[in-house]
C-alpha positions as CSV (number, residue, x, y, z in Angstrom):
1,M,-0.2,0.2,0.2
2,K,1.5,3.3,-1.0
3,K,1.3,6.2,1.5
4,I,0.3,10.3,0.7
5,D,3.2,12.2,2.1
6,L,3.0,15.2,4.9
7,I,3.6,17.6,2.4
8,N,0.4,16.7,0.7
9,I,-1.8,16.5,4.0
10,I,-0.4,19.8,4.9
11,G,-1.5,21.3,1.8
12,M,-4.5,19.8,1.5
13,L,-5.4,21.0,4.9
14,I,-4.3,25.0,3.7
15,G,-6.4,24.8,1.0
16,I,-9.1,23.7,3.0
17,L,-8.4,26.4,5.2
18,V,-8.2,29.0,2.5
19,N,-11.3,27.7,1.2
20,I,-13.2,28.2,4.5
21,V,-11.6,31.7,5.3
22,I,-12.6,33.2,2.0
23,F,-16.1,31.7,1.1
24,T,-17.2,31.2,4.4
25,D,-17.6,34.1,7.9
26,W,-16.3,31.0,10.1
27,L,-13.3,32.4,11.1
28,W,-13.4,36.1,10.8
29,M,-12.6,36.8,14.2
30,L,-8.8,35.2,13.1
31,F,-8.3,36.2,9.7
32,S,-10.0,40.0,9.8
33,N,-7.9,40.7,6.8
34,L,-7.2,38.5,3.7
35,V,-3.2,39.1,3.1
36,P,-2.6,36.4,5.6
37,V,-5.1,34.1,4.1
38,L,-3.3,35.1,0.5
39,I,0.1,34.4,1.6
40,I,-1.1,31.2,3.2
41,G,-2.9,30.5,-0.3
42,I,0.2,30.8,-1.8
43,C,2.5,29.0,0.9
44,G,-0.1,26.1,0.0
45,I,0.1,26.5,-4.0
46,I,3.9,26.4,-3.7
47,L,4.2,23.2,-1.3
48,S,1.6,21.4,-3.8
49,I,3.8,22.1,-7.0
50,L,6.8,21.5,-5.1
51,E,5.6,17.7,-4.4
52,L,4.4,17.5,-8.1
53,F,7.7,17.7,-9.2
54,E,9.6,15.9,-6.4
55,S,7.3,12.9,-6.1
56,R,8.3,10.0,-7.4
57,N,5.0,7.9,-6.7
58,T,2.3,8.4,-8.9
59,M,-0.3,8.4,-6.2
60,N,1.3,11.5,-4.1
61,R,1.3,12.9,-8.1
62,R,-2.3,12.9,-8.0
63,V,-3.1,14.1,-4.5
64,A,-1.1,16.7,-5.3
65,C,-2.7,17.7,-8.6
66,I,-5.8,17.8,-6.3
67,V,-3.9,19.8,-3.7
68,L,-3.2,22.4,-6.4
69,I,-6.3,22.5,-7.7
70,V,-8.0,22.9,-4.1
71,N,-5.5,25.8,-3.2
72,L,-5.8,27.4,-6.9
73,L,-9.4,27.8,-6.9
74,P,-10.3,30.6,-4.1
75,M,-6.7,32.3,-4.9
76,A,-8.4,32.6,-8.7
77,Y,-11.4,33.6,-7.3
78,F,-10.3,36.2,-5.0
79,T,-8.0,37.4,-7.9
80,F,-10.3,38.1,-10.1
81,L,-12.7,39.1,-7.7
82,Y,-10.0,41.7,-6.9
83,F,-9.8,43.0,-10.4
84,A,-13.2,42.2,-11.9
85,L,-14.6,45.1,-9.3
86,G,-11.0,47.2,-9.0
């Protein structure tokens, strides 16, 4: 049985945290400003890209692709809103 790397799990948790903060108001007391959330999201994207290139296991590459999508969606959404609304 192949196991998933810890970097993928950390990246997934970062992606879930960024999704929760950007799309809901559950953690507004911790993150009243979105700049730290964007920095955390960029770190998650960097972790998943590094794992995508460093991993030799097919399962870890697939999980890294999923983590990259989970981290990229809220960042692309926020960037689109930022430039669309001005």
